[in-house]
C-alpha angles and dihedrals in degrees: 000000000000117000120201105219091204091066095054131097106235128205135190136187117283086228092064098080120194099300092111095228096113142121113238129195138189109230097177090061089052090057092050102041107014087243123112113209110213128189145167111262090215089066108033090165092051129091123303125212119230112220126181110251093239093053091048091050089051089051091052092050089053093050092049091046093053096249089141127054131201115242 
């Protein structure tokens, strides 16, 4: 299945502010297909990664749990 990223509704964290250095995801698509499209907000016309919903959920658990640190 080919997904046109321009037709999706994208979201980003409320913590990201307006700096443009954010990861965006399309949660509605995840509900429909089980795949979470993810992209860089600095390049909304660029490529999007397709991540299985379960893997994306595990990533979010890791982020919230402090598994990743900023450098």
